[in-house]
N, CA, C and O atoms as a CHARMM CRD file, in Angstrom:
* protein
*
  336
    1    1 MET  N     53.25800 -23.01200 -44.79000 PROA 1      0.00000
    2    1 MET  CA    54.06600 -22.29500 -43.84700 PROA 1      0.00000
    3    1 MET  C     55.36500 -23.04500 -43.59700 PROA 1      0.00000
    4    1 MET  O     55.42100 -24.26600 -43.44900 PROA 1      0.00000
    5    2 LYS  N     56.36200 -22.25100 -43.56400 PROA 2      0.00000
    6    2 LYS  CA    57.67900 -22.80800 -43.38500 PROA 2      0.00000
    7    2 LYS  C     58.08200 -22.71500 -41.92000 PROA 2      0.00000
    8    2 LYS  O     57.77500 -21.72600 -41.25300 PROA 2      0.00000
    9    3 LYS  N     58.76700 -23.73600 -41.41500 PROA 3      0.00000
   10    3 LYS  CA    59.24800 -23.69000 -40.03900 PROA 3      0.00000
   11    3 LYS  C     60.40800 -22.71700 -39.94900 PROA 3      0.00000
   12    3 LYS  O     61.16400 -22.52400 -40.90100 PROA 3      0.00000
   13    4 LYS  N     60.52600 -22.11200 -38.78200 PROA 4      0.00000
   14    4 LYS  CA    61.64800 -21.20400 -38.57900 PROA 4      0.00000
   15    4 LYS  C     62.91500 -22.00800 -38.36200 PROA 4      0.00000
   16    4 LYS  O     62.91000 -23.06300 -37.72900 PROA 4      0.00000
   17    5 GLY  N     63.96600 -21.49300 -38.88900 PROA 5      0.00000
   18    5 GLY  CA    65.25100 -22.14600 -38.70500 PROA 5      0.00000
   19    5 GLY  C     65.82100 -21.79800 -37.32500 PROA 5      0.00000
   20    5 GLY  O     65.30900 -20.93400 -36.61300 PROA 5      0.00000
   21    6 ARG  N     66.87800 -22.49000 -36.98700 PROA 6      0.00000
   22    6 ARG  CA    67.49400 -22.25100 -35.67100 PROA 6      0.00000
   23    6 ARG  C     68.01400 -20.82300 -35.53900 PROA 6      0.00000
   24    6 ARG  O     67.87300 -20.19800 -34.48800 PROA 6      0.00000
   25    7 LYS  N     68.61000 -20.31700 -36.60500 PROA 7      0.00000
   26    7 LYS  CA    69.15900 -18.95900 -36.55600 PROA 7      0.00000
   27    7 LYS  C     68.04500 -17.93200 -36.32000 PROA 7      0.00000
   28    7 LYS  O     68.19800 -17.00400 -35.52600 PROA 7      0.00000
   29    8 GLU  N     66.94100 -18.11400 -37.01300 PROA 8      0.00000
   30    8 GLU  CA    65.81900 -17.17900 -36.86700 PROA 8      0.00000
   31    8 GLU  C     65.23900 -17.24700 -35.46200 PROA 8      0.00000
   32    8 GLU  O     64.89900 -16.22300 -34.87000 PROA 8      0.00000
   33    9 GLU  N     65.12800 -18.47500 -34.92700 PROA 9      0.00000
   34    9 GLU  CA    64.62300 -18.62200 -33.56700 PROA 9      0.00000
   35    9 GLU  C     65.54800 -17.92300 -32.57400 PROA 9      0.00000
   36    9 GLU  O     65.09400 -17.25300 -31.64600 PROA 9      0.00000
   37   10 LYS  N     66.85000 -18.09100 -32.78400 PROA 10     0.00000
   38   10 LYS  CA    67.84300 -17.48900 -31.89500 PROA 10     0.00000
   39   10 LYS  C     67.73100 -15.95800 -31.93800 PROA 10     0.00000
   40   10 LYS  O     67.77700 -15.29200 -30.90300 PROA 10     0.00000
   41   11 LYS  N     67.58300 -15.41700 -33.14900 PROA 11     0.00000
   42   11 LYS  CA    67.43600 -13.96400 -33.30000 PROA 11     0.00000
   43   11 LYS  C     66.18700 -13.46700 -32.57600 PROA 11     0.00000
   44   11 LYS  O     66.20800 -12.43400 -31.90600 PROA 11     0.00000
   45   12 GLY  N     65.10600 -14.22000 -32.72500 PROA 12     0.00000
   46   12 GLY  CA    63.86700 -13.84200 -32.05500 PROA 12     0.00000
   47   12 GLY  C     64.01700 -13.83600 -30.54100 PROA 12     0.00000
   48   12 GLY  O     63.53100 -12.93300 -29.86100 PROA 12     0.00000
   49   13 ARG  N     64.69200 -14.84900 -30.02500 PROA 13     0.00000
   50   13 ARG  CA    64.91800 -14.92300 -28.57600 PROA 13     0.00000
   51   13 ARG  C     65.78000 -13.76000 -28.10300 PROA 13     0.00000
   52   13 ARG  O     65.51200 -13.15900 -27.06300 PROA 13     0.00000
   53   14 GLU  N     66.81000 -13.45000 -28.87300 PROA 14     0.00000
   54   14 GLU  CA    67.69900 -12.34800 -28.50300 PROA 14     0.00000
   55   14 GLU  C     66.93200 -11.02800 -28.44200 PROA 14     0.00000
   56   14 GLU  O     67.12700 -10.22600 -27.52800 PROA 14     0.00000
   57   15 LYS  N     66.06000 -10.81600 -29.42500 PROA 15     0.00000
   58   15 LYS  CA    65.26900  -9.58600 -29.43600 PROA 15     0.00000
   59   15 LYS  C     64.36500  -9.51400 -28.20600 PROA 15     0.00000
   60   15 LYS  O     64.22500  -8.46000 -27.58700 PROA 15     0.00000
   61   16 GLU  N     63.75300 -10.65000 -27.86200 PROA 16     0.00000
   62   16 GLU  CA    62.89200 -10.67300 -26.67200 PROA 16     0.00000
   63   16 GLU  C     63.69700 -10.36400 -25.42100 PROA 16     0.00000
   64   16 GLU  O     63.24600  -9.61300 -24.55700 PROA 16     0.00000
   65   17 GLU  N     64.89500 -10.94500 -25.32400 PROA 17     0.00000
   66   17 GLU  CA    65.74700 -10.72100 -24.15500 PROA 17     0.00000
   67   17 GLU  C     66.14200  -9.24400 -24.05500 PROA 17     0.00000
   68   17 GLU  O     66.16600  -8.67200 -22.96500 PROA 17     0.00000
   69   18 GLU  N     66.45000  -8.63700 -25.19900 PROA 18     0.00000
   70   18 GLU  CA    66.80700  -7.21700 -25.19600 PROA 18     0.00000
   71   18 GLU  C     65.64000  -6.37400 -24.70800 PROA 18     0.00000
   72   18 GLU  O     65.81700  -5.43600 -23.93100 PROA 18     0.00000
   73   19 GLY  N     64.44600  -6.72000 -25.17200 PROA 19     0.00000
   74   19 GLY  CA    63.25700  -6.00600 -24.71700 PROA 19     0.00000
   75   19 GLY  C     63.05200  -6.16600 -23.22000 PROA 19     0.00000
   76   19 GLY  O     62.70900  -5.20500 -22.53100 PROA 19     0.00000
   77   20 ASN  N     63.25900  -7.37200 -22.71700 PROA 20     0.00000
   78   20 ASN  CA    63.11500  -7.61700 -21.27800 PROA 20     0.00000
   79   20 ASN  C     64.15900  -6.85600 -20.47700 PROA 20     0.00000
   80   20 ASN  O     63.87200  -6.35800 -19.38800 PROA 20     0.00000
   81   21 LYS  N     65.38800  -6.76500 -21.02300 PROA 21     0.00000
   82   21 LYS  CA    66.43800  -6.01400 -20.34100 PROA 21     0.00000
   83   21 LYS  C     66.01300  -4.56000 -20.16200 PROA 21     0.00000
   84   21 LYS  O     66.20000  -3.96900 -19.09800 PROA 21     0.00000
   85   22 GLY  N     65.44300  -3.99900 -21.21500 PROA 22     0.00000
   86   22 GLY  CA    64.98100  -2.60600 -21.14700 PROA 22     0.00000
   87   22 GLY  C     63.93800  -2.43500 -20.05500 PROA 22     0.00000
   88   22 GLY  O     63.95500  -1.45200 -19.31400 PROA 22     0.00000
   89   23 ARG  N     63.02900  -3.39900 -19.96200 PROA 23     0.00000
   90   23 ARG  CA    61.99400  -3.32900 -18.91600 PROA 23     0.00000
   91   23 ARG  C     62.61600  -3.42900 -17.53000 PROA 23     0.00000
   92   23 ARG  O     62.24700  -2.69400 -16.61400 PROA 23     0.00000
   93   24 LYS  N     63.57600  -4.36200 -17.39100 PROA 24     0.00000
   94   24 LYS  CA    64.22000  -4.55100 -16.08800 PROA 24     0.00000
   95   24 LYS  C     64.95300  -3.27800 -15.67300 PROA 24     0.00000
   96   24 LYS  O     64.86300  -2.84700 -14.52400 PROA 24     0.00000
   97   25 GLU  N     65.67600  -2.68500 -16.61300 PROA 25     0.00000
   98   25 GLU  CA    66.41100  -1.46400 -16.31700 PROA 25     0.00000
   99   25 GLU  C     65.45900  -0.34200 -15.92200 PROA 25     0.00000
  100   25 GLU  O     65.74100   0.42700 -15.00300 PROA 25     0.00000
  101   26 GLY  N     64.34000  -0.25500 -16.61600 PROA 26     0.00000
  102   26 GLY  CA    63.35000   0.76700 -16.29600 PROA 26     0.00000
  103   26 GLY  C     62.80100   0.56400 -14.89400 PROA 26     0.00000
  104   26 GLY  O     62.63300   1.52600 -14.14600 PROA 26     0.00000
  105   27 SER  N     62.52400  -0.67300 -14.53800 PROA 27     0.00000
  106   27 SER  CA    61.98800  -0.94200 -13.19800 PROA 27     0.00000
  107   27 SER  C     63.05200  -0.66500 -12.14100 PROA 27     0.00000
  108   27 SER  O     62.72800  -0.22400 -11.03800 PROA 27     0.00000
  109   28 LYS  N     64.32400  -0.91900 -12.46800 PROA 28     0.00000
  110   28 LYS  CA    65.40300  -0.62000 -11.52300 PROA 28     0.00000
  111   28 LYS  C     65.47400   0.88100 -11.27600 PROA 28     0.00000
  112   28 LYS  O     65.63400   1.32500 -10.13900 PROA 28     0.00000
  113   29 GLU  N     65.35300   1.65800 -12.35100 PROA 29     0.00000
  114   29 GLU  CA    65.40100   3.11300 -12.21300 PROA 29     0.00000
  115   29 GLU  C     64.24100   3.61300 -11.35900 PROA 29     0.00000
  116   29 GLU  O     64.40800   4.49800 -10.51900 PROA 29     0.00000
  117   30 GLU  N     63.06600   3.03700 -11.58500 PROA 30     0.00000
  118   30 GLU  CA    61.90900   3.42900 -10.78900 PROA 30     0.00000
  119   30 GLU  C     62.13600   3.08400  -9.32400 PROA 30     0.00000
  120   30 GLU  O     61.78900   3.85400  -8.42800 PROA 30     0.00000
  121   31 GLY  N     62.72200   1.91700  -9.09500 PROA 31     0.00000
  122   31 GLY  CA    63.02900   1.50200  -7.72600 PROA 31     0.00000
  123   31 GLY  C     64.00800   2.46000  -7.06400 PROA 31     0.00000
  124   31 GLY  O     63.85500   2.80500  -5.89200 PROA 31     0.00000
  125   32 LYS  N     65.01700   2.88800  -7.82100 PROA 32     0.00000
  126   32 LYS  CA    65.99500   3.83900  -7.28800 PROA 32     0.00000
  127   32 LYS  C     65.32400   5.15800  -6.94300 PROA 32     0.00000
  128   32 LYS  O     65.60500   5.75500  -5.90400 PROA 32     0.00000
  129   33 LYS  N     64.43500   5.60900  -7.82300 PROA 33     0.00000
  130   33 LYS  CA    63.73400   6.86700  -7.57500 PROA 33     0.00000
  131   33 LYS  C     62.89300   6.76400  -6.30600 PROA 33     0.00000
  132   33 LYS  O     62.85900   7.68600  -5.49100 PROA 33     0.00000
  133   34 GLU  N     62.21400   5.62600  -6.15200 PROA 34     0.00000
  134   34 GLU  CA    61.40100   5.42700  -4.95700 PROA 34     0.00000
  135   34 GLU  C     62.27100   5.43600  -3.71100 PROA 34     0.00000
  136   34 GLU  O     61.92200   6.06000  -2.70900 PROA 34     0.00000
  137   35 GLU  N     63.41000   4.74000  -3.77300 PROA 35     0.00000
  138   35 GLU  CA    64.32100   4.69500  -2.63000 PROA 35     0.00000
  139   35 GLU  C     64.81200   6.09500  -2.27600 PROA 35     0.00000
  140   35 GLU  O     64.86400   6.45700  -1.10100 PROA 35     0.00000
  141   36 GLU  N     65.16800   6.87700  -3.28200 PROA 36     0.00000
  142   36 GLU  CA    65.63200   8.24000  -3.03700 PROA 36     0.00000
  143   36 GLU  C     64.53400   9.06600  -2.37800 PROA 36     0.00000
  144   36 GLU  O     64.78600   9.82900  -1.44500 PROA 36     0.00000
  145   37 HSD  N     63.31900   8.90200  -2.87500 PROA 37     0.00000
  146   37 HSD  CA    62.18700   9.64000  -2.31600 PROA 37     0.00000
  147   37 HSD  C     61.97900   9.24500  -0.84700 PROA 37     0.00000
  148   37 HSD  O     61.76800  10.10200   0.01200 PROA 37     0.00000
  149   38 VAL  N     62.04100   7.96000  -0.57900 PROA 38     0.00000
  150   38 VAL  CA    61.85200   7.47700   0.79300 PROA 38     0.00000
  151   38 VAL  C     62.94000   8.04800   1.70100 PROA 38     0.00000
  152   38 VAL  O     62.65900   8.46500   2.82400 PROA 38     0.00000
  153   39 LYS  N     64.17800   8.06800   1.21600 PROA 39     0.00000
  154   39 LYS  CA    65.28800   8.61100   2.00800 PROA 39     0.00000
  155   39 LYS  C     65.05400  10.08400   2.31800 PROA 39     0.00000
  156   39 LYS  O     65.28000  10.52600   3.44500 PROA 39     0.00000
  157   40 LYS  N     64.60100  10.85000   1.31800 PROA 40     0.00000
  158   40 LYS  CA    64.34300  12.27200   1.52000 PROA 40     0.00000
  159   40 LYS  C     63.26300  12.47900   2.57100 PROA 40     0.00000
  160   40 LYS  O     63.38900  13.33300   3.44800 PROA 40     0.00000
  161   41 VAL  N     62.19500  11.68500   2.47300 PROA 41     0.00000
  162   41 VAL  CA    61.08900  11.81100   3.42000 PROA 41     0.00000
  163   41 VAL  C     61.56300  11.46800   4.82800 PROA 41     0.00000
  164   41 VAL  O     61.22300  12.16600   5.78300 PROA 41     0.00000
  165   42 GLU  N     62.34900  10.39300   4.96500 PROA 42     0.00000
  166   42 GLU  CA    62.87000  10.00200   6.27600 PROA 42     0.00000
  167   42 GLU  C     63.75100  11.10000   6.85300 PROA 42     0.00000
  168   42 GLU  O     63.68900  11.39400   8.04700 PROA 42     0.00000
  169   43 LYS  N     64.56400  11.69900   6.00800 PROA 43     0.00000
  170   43 LYS  CA    65.45600  12.76300   6.45900 PROA 43     0.00000
  171   43 LYS  C     64.64500  13.95500   6.98000 PROA 43     0.00000
  172   43 LYS  O     64.97500  14.54000   8.01100 PROA 43     0.00000
  173   44 LYS  N     63.58700  14.30300   6.25400 PROA 44     0.00000
  174   44 LYS  CA    62.73000  15.41000   6.67700 PROA 44     0.00000
  175   44 LYS  C     62.06600  15.10500   8.00900 PROA 44     0.00000
  176   44 LYS  O     61.96600  15.97200   8.87700 PROA 44     0.00000
  177   45 MET  N     61.60800  13.85200   8.16800 PROA 45     0.00000
  178   45 MET  CA    60.95500  13.45200   9.41400 PROA 45     0.00000
  179   45 MET  C     61.93400  13.56000  10.58500 PROA 45     0.00000
  180   45 MET  O     61.56200  14.01800  11.66600 PROA 45     0.00000
  181   46 GLU  N     63.17600  13.14100  10.37200 PROA 46     0.00000
  182   46 GLU  CA    64.18900  13.23800  11.41600 PROA 46     0.00000
  183   46 GLU  C     64.44300  14.69700  11.79100 PROA 46     0.00000
  184   46 GLU  O     64.57000  15.03100  12.96900 PROA 46     0.00000
  185   47 GLU  N     64.51700  15.56700  10.77300 PROA 47     0.00000
  186   47 GLU  CA    64.73400  16.99000  11.03400 PROA 47     0.00000
  187   47 GLU  C     63.59700  17.56400  11.86300 PROA 47     0.00000
  188   47 GLU  O     63.82800  18.34900  12.78200 PROA 47     0.00000
  189   48 ILE  N     62.37100  17.17500  11.53900 PROA 48     0.00000
  190   48 ILE  CA    61.20700  17.65900  12.27700 PROA 48     0.00000
  191   48 ILE  C     61.28200  17.19600  13.73000 PROA 48     0.00000
  192   48 ILE  O     61.00600  17.97400  14.64300 PROA 48     0.00000
  193   49 GLU  N     61.65700  15.92600  13.95000 PROA 49     0.00000
  194   49 GLU  CA    61.77400  15.41100  15.31200 PROA 49     0.00000
  195   49 GLU  C     62.83900  16.16900  16.09400 PROA 49     0.00000
  196   49 GLU  O     62.64700  16.48200  17.26900 PROA 49     0.00000
  197   50 GLU  N     63.97200  16.46900  15.43800 PROA 50     0.00000
  198   50 GLU  CA    65.03900  17.21600  16.09500 PROA 50     0.00000
  199   50 GLU  C     64.54800  18.60600  16.49600 PROA 50     0.00000
  200   50 GLU  O     64.84700  19.07900  17.59200 PROA 50     0.00000
  201   51 ARG  N     63.79800  19.25700  15.61400 PROA 51     0.00000
  202   51 ARG  CA    63.26100  20.57900  15.92400 PROA 51     0.00000
  203   51 ARG  C     62.34200  20.50400  17.13400 PROA 51     0.00000
  204   51 ARG  O     62.39500  21.35400  18.02300 PROA 51     0.00000
  205   52 LYS  N     61.49300  19.47100  17.15800 PROA 52     0.00000
  206   52 LYS  CA    60.57200  19.30400  18.28700 PROA 52     0.00000
  207   52 LYS  C     61.35100  19.14800  19.58400 PROA 52     0.00000
  208   52 LYS  O     60.98700  19.73400  20.60400 PROA 52     0.00000
  209   53 LYS  N     62.42400  18.36000  19.54900 PROA 53     0.00000
  210   53 LYS  CA    63.24400  18.16100  20.73700 PROA 53     0.00000
  211   53 LYS  C     63.85500  19.48600  21.19700 PROA 53     0.00000
  212   53 LYS  O     63.86700  19.79500  22.38800 PROA 53     0.00000
  213   54 LYS  N     64.36100  20.26600  20.23500 PROA 54     0.00000
  214   54 LYS  CA    64.97200  21.54800  20.56800 PROA 54     0.00000
  215   54 LYS  C     63.94900  22.48000  21.20800 PROA 54     0.00000
  216   54 LYS  O     64.23800  23.14600  22.20200 PROA 54     0.00000
  217   55 VAL  N     62.74600  22.51900  20.62500 PROA 55     0.00000
  218   55 VAL  CA    61.69200  23.37600  21.15400 PROA 55     0.00000
  219   55 VAL  C     61.34600  22.93800  22.57500 PROA 55     0.00000
  220   55 VAL  O     61.15900  23.77100  23.46200 PROA 55     0.00000
  221   56 GLY  N     61.26100  21.62400  22.78200 PROA 56     0.00000
  222   56 GLY  CA    60.94900  21.10000  24.10800 PROA 56     0.00000
  223   56 GLY  C     62.00500  21.49200  25.12000 PROA 56     0.00000
  224   56 GLY  O     61.66900  21.85000  26.24900 PROA 56     0.00000
  225   57 LYS  N     63.27000  21.43300  24.74600 PROA 57     0.00000
  226   57 LYS  CA    64.36600  21.80900  25.64400 PROA 57     0.00000
  227   57 LYS  C     64.26800  23.28100  25.99500 PROA 57     0.00000
  228   57 LYS  O     64.39600  23.65300  27.16100 PROA 57     0.00000
  229   58 LYS  N     64.04000  24.12300  24.99100 PROA 58     0.00000
  230   58 LYS  CA    63.95100  25.56400  25.23800 PROA 58     0.00000
  231   58 LYS  C     62.78600  25.87600  26.16600 PROA 58     0.00000
  232   58 LYS  O     62.89700  26.71900  27.05600 PROA 58     0.00000
  233   59 LYS  N     61.67500  25.19300  25.95100 PROA 59     0.00000
  234   59 LYS  CA    60.49100  25.41500  26.77400 PROA 59     0.00000
  235   59 LYS  C     60.80100  25.06000  28.22300 PROA 59     0.00000
  236   59 LYS  O     60.44800  25.80700  29.13700 PROA 59     0.00000
  237   60 LYS  N     61.45600  23.93000  28.43500 PROA 60     0.00000
  238   60 LYS  CA    61.82700  23.50200  29.78300 PROA 60     0.00000
  239   60 LYS  C     62.76600  24.51900  30.43100 PROA 60     0.00000
  240   60 LYS  O     62.62000  24.85100  31.60700 PROA 60     0.00000
  241   61 GLU  N     63.72500  25.00700  29.65500 PROA 61     0.00000
  242   61 GLU  CA    64.67800  25.98900  30.17600 PROA 61     0.00000
  243   61 GLU  C     63.94500  27.26100  30.60200 PROA 61     0.00000
  244   61 GLU  O     64.23800  27.81600  31.66100 PROA 61     0.00000
  245   62 ARG  N     63.00100  27.72500  29.79400 PROA 62     0.00000
  246   62 ARG  CA    62.23900  28.93000  30.13500 PROA 62     0.00000
  247   62 ARG  C     61.44800  28.72400  31.42600 PROA 62     0.00000
  248   62 ARG  O     61.42400  29.58600  32.30400 PROA 62     0.00000
  249   63 GLU  N     60.80000  27.55800  31.51700 PROA 63     0.00000
  250   63 GLU  CA    60.02600  27.26900  32.73200 PROA 63     0.00000
  251   63 GLU  C     60.93400  27.25500  33.95300 PROA 63     0.00000
  252   63 GLU  O     60.57800  27.77500  35.01100 PROA 63     0.00000
  253   64 GLU  N     62.10700  26.65700  33.79700 PROA 64     0.00000
  254   64 GLU  CA    63.07200  26.59900  34.89300 PROA 64     0.00000
  255   64 GLU  C     63.50300  28.01800  35.30400 PROA 64     0.00000
  256   64 GLU  O     63.59000  28.32700  36.49200 PROA 64     0.00000
  257   65 GLU  N     63.76700  28.86300  34.31800 PROA 65     0.00000
  258   65 GLU  CA    64.15300  30.24400  34.60500 PROA 65     0.00000
  259   65 GLU  C     63.03700  30.97300  35.34700 PROA 65     0.00000
  260   65 GLU  O     63.30400  31.72000  36.28800 PROA 65     0.00000
  261   66 LYS  N     61.79400  30.76300  34.93100 PROA 66     0.00000
  262   66 LYS  CA    60.65900  31.39600  35.60500 PROA 66     0.00000
  263   66 LYS  C     60.59200  30.97400  37.05600 PROA 66     0.00000
  264   66 LYS  O     60.39800  31.80100  37.94700 PROA 66     0.00000
  265   67 ARG  N     60.75700  29.67000  37.29200 PROA 67     0.00000
  266   67 ARG  CA    60.70800  29.15700  38.66800 PROA 67     0.00000
  267   67 ARG  C     61.78700  29.79200  39.53000 PROA 67     0.00000
  268   67 ARG  O     61.51800  30.24100  40.64400 PROA 67     0.00000
  269   68 THR  N     63.01200  29.82900  39.00800 PROA 68     0.00000
  270   68 THR  CA    64.11300  30.39500  39.78400 PROA 68     0.00000
  271   68 THR  C     63.86700  31.88000  40.04600 PROA 68     0.00000
  272   68 THR  O     64.16700  32.38200  41.12900 PROA 68     0.00000
  273   69 LYS  N     63.32600  32.57200  39.06200 PROA 69     0.00000
  274   69 LYS  CA    63.02900  33.99200  39.23200 PROA 69     0.00000
  275   69 LYS  C     61.98300  34.20000  40.31800 PROA 69     0.00000
  276   69 LYS  O     62.11800  35.08000  41.16900 PROA 69     0.00000
  277   70 GLU  N     60.93400  33.37400  40.27600 PROA 70     0.00000
  278   70 GLU  CA    59.87200  33.47700  41.27700 PROA 70     0.00000
  279   70 GLU  C     60.42200  33.19800  42.67000 PROA 70     0.00000
  280   70 GLU  O     60.06100  33.88300  43.62700 PROA 70     0.00000
  281   71 GLU  N     61.28500  32.20500  42.79200 PROA 71     0.00000
  282   71 GLU  CA    61.88500  31.88100  44.08500 PROA 71     0.00000
  283   71 GLU  C     62.72000  33.04800  44.60300 PROA 71     0.00000
  284   71 GLU  O     62.65000  33.38700  45.78500 PROA 71     0.00000
  285   72 ARG  N     63.50000  33.65800  43.73300 PROA 72     0.00000
  286   72 ARG  CA    64.31200  34.82300  44.13900 PROA 72     0.00000
  287   72 ARG  C     63.41500  35.95600  44.61300 PROA 72     0.00000
  288   72 ARG  O     63.67700  36.59200  45.63400 PROA 72     0.00000
  289   73 ASN  N     62.35300  36.19800  43.85400 PROA 73     0.00000
  290   73 ASN  CA    61.42700  37.26800  44.22000 PROA 73     0.00000
  291   73 ASN  C     60.80200  37.00400  45.58800 PROA 73     0.00000
  292   73 ASN  O     60.68600  37.92600  46.39600 PROA 73     0.00000
  293   74 LYS  N     60.40000  35.76800  45.86100 PROA 74     0.00000
  294   74 LYS  CA    59.81800  35.42000  47.15300 PROA 74     0.00000
  295   74 LYS  C     60.80300  35.69600  48.27300 PROA 74     0.00000
  296   74 LYS  O     60.43900  36.25700  49.30600 PROA 74     0.00000
  297   75 LYS  N     62.05100  35.30200  48.06700 PROA 75     0.00000
  298   75 LYS  CA    63.08700  35.52800  49.08700 PROA 75     0.00000
  299   75 LYS  C     63.27400  37.01900  49.33400 PROA 75     0.00000
  300   75 LYS  O     63.38700  37.46200  50.47700 PROA 75     0.00000
  301   76 GLU  N     63.30500  37.78800  48.24800 PROA 76     0.00000
  302   76 GLU  CA    63.47800  39.25000  48.37800 PROA 76     0.00000
  303   76 GLU  C     62.31200  39.86000  49.15800 PROA 76     0.00000
  304   76 GLU  O     62.52200  40.71100  50.02200 PROA 76     0.00000
  305   77 ARG  N     61.09400  39.43000  48.85800 PROA 77     0.00000
  306   77 ARG  CA    59.91700  39.94400  49.56100 PROA 77     0.00000
  307   77 ARG  C     59.99900  39.62700  51.04700 PROA 77     0.00000
  308   77 ARG  O     59.68900  40.46800  51.89000 PROA 77     0.00000
  309   78 ARG  N     60.41700  38.41000  51.35800 PROA 78     0.00000
  310   78 ARG  CA    60.54700  38.02000  52.76200 PROA 78     0.00000
  311   78 ARG  C     61.54700  38.92500  53.48100 PROA 78     0.00000
  312   78 ARG  O     61.31500  39.36600  54.60700 PROA 78     0.00000
  313   79 LYS  N     62.66600  39.18900  52.80000 PROA 79     0.00000
  314   79 LYS  CA    63.68700  40.05700  53.40700 PROA 79     0.00000
  315   79 LYS  C     63.09200  41.42900  53.69800 PROA 79     0.00000
  316   79 LYS  O     63.29900  41.98100  54.77900 PROA 79     0.00000
  317   80 TRP  N     62.36500  41.97400  52.74800 PROA 80     0.00000
  318   80 TRP  CA    61.79700  43.30400  52.91600 PROA 80     0.00000
  319   80 TRP  C     60.74800  43.30200  54.03200 PROA 80     0.00000
  320   80 TRP  O     60.64400  44.26500  54.79300 PROA 80     0.00000
  321   81 ARG  N     59.98900  42.24000  54.12400 PROA 81     0.00000
  322   81 ARG  CA    58.95900  42.17100  55.16300 PROA 81     0.00000
  323   81 ARG  C     59.59900  42.16100  56.55600 PROA 81     0.00000
  324   81 ARG  O     59.12100  42.81800  57.48100 PROA 81     0.00000
  325   82 THR  N     60.67400  41.41100  56.68100 PROA 82     0.00000
  326   82 THR  CA    61.32300  41.30900  57.99500 PROA 82     0.00000
  327   82 THR  C     62.00200  42.62400  58.37000 PROA 82     0.00000
  328   82 THR  O     62.07400  42.97300  59.54900 PROA 82     0.00000
  329   83 LYS  N     62.49400  43.34600  57.38100 PROA 83     0.00000
  330   83 LYS  CA    63.17900  44.61000  57.65900 PROA 83     0.00000
  331   83 LYS  C     62.18900  45.66900  58.12500 PROA 83     0.00000
  332   83 LYS  O     62.51200  46.48200  58.99000 PROA 83     0.00000
  333   84 ILE  N     61.00700  45.66500  57.56800 PROA 84     0.00000
  334   84 ILE  CA    60.02200  46.68300  57.91300 PROA 84     0.00000
  335   84 ILE  C     59.37900  46.30300  59.18700 PROA 84     0.00000
  336   84 ILE  O     58.50700  47.02100  59.67700 PROA 84     0.00000
């Protein structure tokens, strides 16, 4: 068996490095995809929270309107009772 020369060793190392670069790039792409997915999920979660807040506000407003309506009705009834 013959020993490898310096040039052959260098070529072999270069090929290995190229292969590793491909792996690194692939893992970077996967990382980017994961980050994008996480961002999308976070955005959806924020939208859901905003909707919940809006629903809560509307519910409170409706309850407030009901209370004011009931109070007006009570006052009107009192007026009618005193008149009769």
